[in-house]
C-alpha positions, 0 to 999 in steps of 0.5 A: 873412184872419188871418195864419197865423204859424209858428215859424221853428224849428218842426220839421215831420216830412218825409213818410216817403218823404223821411225824413232830408231837410231842405227845400230838398233834392234827391237825387243823381238830381235830374236824373230829376225836377224840382219846378218849382211850387211853389218853396221857401218859396212861398205857395200859395192854394187855389182854388175847389175847395180844391186846389193845383197841383203840377207839374214835369219827369220824365226820359224814362227815369224814372217817377213814383212819388208826390207827398205833402203831409205824409202825404197821398199821390197817384199820380194824375198827368197826364203831358204833353209837355215844357214850353217850353225843355226838350229832348225828353229829358223830359216834364211831370207835374202833379197837383192835391190838397187839402192836409191843412192850411193853413199850412206843409206839406212837399211830397215828389215821387219818381221811379224811374229804376232799380229801387228807386232813387229821385230825391226833391225836398223843399220847404216851402210855405205854404198859404193860403185867401183865399176867403171862405165863401158868404153865409148864407141862410135866416135866420129867428127863431122861438119869440119870447117877451118875453125870448128867441128862436131864430135858425135859418139855412141851411148856407153853403159854402166851398172848403176847409171851414167852421169854424162861424158867428158870431151877433151880436145888437144889435151885441153881441160875436159868439158862435160855433157849430160847423159842425154847429149852425145855430140859436142861442137868443137870451136876455136880450132886452128885452121889447116891443122891436125886435132885430136878429140877423146871422149870418156863416159862418167858414171854416177859415182864419178868413175870414168871409162878405162880407155877413152875413145879417140879420133883425129881430124884435120881442119880445113884451110881458111877460105880465100877472101871474097873476090871483089869482082864476084857477081853475087855477095852475101853478108849473113846475119843471125836472121837473114843475109844481105845479098848484093850484086852489080846491075848490068844496065844493058839488059837488067830490067827486072829480077826474079830471085829464088831461095833454096829452089823456090820462087821468092820475089820479083822486083824491078831494077830500081827497087833495091838499087843503092848508091855508095852511101846506101840510099836509094839510087835514082837513077840506078847506074853501073856504079850502083849496087843492088842490095836485097835483104833475104829474111826471115831465116833461122840462125845457123842454116845454109841456103842457096840464092839465085838471081835471074835478070830479065829484059824489058821483053820478059826474056832472061838476060843472065842469071847467077847464084851463090850459097851462104850460112846464117850466123849463129845466135850467141847462146844466153848461157854457154853450152858447156855451163849448161851441160856441166851443171846438169851432169854434175847435178845428176851425179850429186843426186845419185851420191846422196848430196842434198844440194849442188851449187853452180860454179858461178855462184859458189862464192855468194852462197854461204854453206850451212854449218856442218855441211860436207863436200861430196865433190866440188859443188856437191854437199851434204847438209848436217840436217836435211831431215825435215825437207826429206820428209816431203820428198819426192815432190807431188803437186803443190805442197805447203812445206813447213820445215826448219832444217839446214836445207830450208835455211839455205834456201831462205838465205839465197831467196829474194827477201820477200821469198817470192820468185826470182826476177832477173836483172840485166847482166853486169857491165855494158859490154854485152858479154855473156860472162856477166850473166853469171855474176855472183850478184844475181839471184839464185834460182833452185831446181830439184833433181830426183830419181824416178820412183825414189825420194832421192833428190838434190837441190841445184842452186844457179842463177836464173838463166842457168837454171832455166837452161839446165832444166831444159837440158835435164829434160833431155837427160831424163828421157835418155837416163830414164830415171831423172826428174827435173823440176823448177821450183819457187820459194814462197812464204812458208814453202820450200821445194813447192813445185809452184804455189802455196795456198797462203790465203784460205779464201779467194780475194777475187782478183780479176787479173793483173789489171786489178792486182795490188802490185805497182811499177814502183814496187821492189819485186825482190821484196814484194810479198803478195805473189800468191793472192787469190790462191796464186792463179795469177803468179805467172802473169805477175812474173811477166809484169815484174820482169818487164818492168824491172828490165825496162827500168834497168835498161832506162837507167843504164842506156839513158833512155827517154822512158818512164813508167806512169799510171797510164803505161802501167794500166796498158801493160797490165791489160796487155798481159791479161789478154796475152796470157789468154791468147798464149793459152788459147783459153777462149776468154778475154783474160786468163792467167799465164801458163808455166814455161812461156817465152815473152818477146818485147819489141822496141824501137831498136832491136836487141843489138840496138839497130834501128827498128823504129817504124817496124816496132811502131807498126807492131804497136799500132797493130795491137791498138797502141796500148788499148784494146786491139782493133778489131777484137780478133787481133787479141789472138796476135798476142800469143802466136806460135812459132812456125820454122821457115813460115811453114804454116803459111806455106802449107796454106799455099801462101808465098813469102811476099803474099802482100805483093803477089796474091790477088786475094789481098789486093788493095792492102796498104803495101800496094801499089808497090813503090819502086825506089822508095827505100821501103819494104812491106812489113807484116805482123803477126810475123811470117814465121808464126802460125798466124801469118797472112790470115791463119789467125782468122783475120788478115795480118796487118801490113805497112811500108817500113824502111828496107834498112829495118828488115834485117834488124827485125829478122835478127831480133826474131831469130835470136829470140827463138834461139836464145829463148829456146822457142821450139817449132809450134810453141806458143809465145807472147808478143808484148808491145809497149807503146812508150817503150817503142816511142823512146827508141828503146831496145827489144828483149826477151825472157822466159817465165818458169816455176822459179821466176823469170829469166832474161834470155835475150838481153839488150846488147849494144 
């Protein structure tokens, strides 16, 4: 197994019951109790149950009190006859327990001979795990295409605990998943070729299964090039697809289209007929093409689409169908990065490491003097005694510490000791590698063993930290002992879950609108995040991330946009209302909650495709930067995701309700104008729990260019995917009129305990 190295000068905080002692140490009443096993400095290996044995001798006039390893305490003893060579004045005692961590542990045993008179023994031991985890079983490979496949396997077991699994494909470098992830997408495979995948389990000591599970499979052949004479063609995207076919003027008068077996739309021939230049064809000829956008759809989903061509007399003339799969949204953080950080962070916690640094920022983090490596990225600090005193985390704490871990946190925190606010990634090429540039701020996460003070601190860029926290939650559910918490760094606090009460009396600030923060402030140095007892700190993160992202994008992409007092006031007002809507508080303004996603629409989508009229529609529906009219529309700031528009479908509505439902006759999209190149747009979005009239007021509809349908669908689908918006999760739509007017791009971000993380960046 990999060696677990420890700094010789490392300070381990003795258990409270042995406070003030330094191992090896015996109290004045040592004759009342002996700790015979383990001896000082001994190396103990955990057994098949992940436990170690402790034993000693107890004076017959004394009684056992407890034995603690770190802050793990047991009062479960077996008292027996004295061991060989010990006279009848004593009895033996023994206990078994699972040590809270591997590596150096301090053992404290206590007995009481007189009331409140204790005899104590303190020892330092090193706990190791030499037993490998079980072999992985049930490895299968499915979803095989020409270049991709997915490997899945059964859970392994271990005596002390699993950190995750390592997957190797065709002998390449292994990739790591955490303990909660037992499937992995294999990409970049050669088509029509034989491939081998193997999986081993990795335990918390770094031991690996003795025999890897192995499977072989063959990728499919590359599909043939599309037949240019095929009846129906598809151009899939992240949030939909463009279907196209040649009209047959001998009989085509009207088209009825069906998606996944259900009626989807009905429209006349001329509605979506285009010429070679992609503009409406009038008249529609045999050389024209019918181009029909299918949206909104979720990324990486398969669908069946069927077209019925109907004659003037209503009889079916011909029909044709096909299948397509929407494109996958490129993740804001690659899966292998997320999985490796979460798995190795867990392993670092189990081995008693004080902090783990994500690979992408290791060059930018200066190690404290005396720190020693447990394994690459995982370190022990020479002094972590002060912070350890406050662990495990419980609620909001004000922690005043001065040790190596504290100073490390302060060195990677923003100068103002406030939350991390993401910058746009480096470069203009749009690649995701730039998200991990060392210049990014570092955001901390803590991982703790359940019911134990064993914790480690993870340092990673904000986007990686947010994704790792989500992945860690899955690992926690499976492993049963890992707790993942995003943490912020404020003035005077370290490892506080969220807030510190820095001001003894409230300042009575009524929302971001009244908060003393400005669009021209440097949010990396701003110091007043926690005014009014920090109630508005999440709202301020939304404000700061919005201003920072728009300002940086304006400079990078030369946009005709600038913040001024009027736009600033409108943004503040919108955030206060949006947070109330997202939290369903029933009030006109309210602080934002934790862990929320925010979508900022633009005049272009996040890929810089035109979205001007659609973005303008969202802004108009929300009052053009003023208060929404009617006031009930304020709820639209905080919709909930509804996959596939299921909330509206459950209420009995069809996708094109604005065209077909008599209940909404006379809406601005009627009468349906044939051949106009316009499509009806609705807000709130169809894929929310506020579609149609589910919010209590009918959705706003407006005719916009058909060419903007798929760009908006791409925006919405990518926002859901990249920002991990789950079904039924409430998120924020934050329209900014001058941003849309400037033709600026959409973007999305997440707000969490440690700050704000861009998850859908503008990518030209």
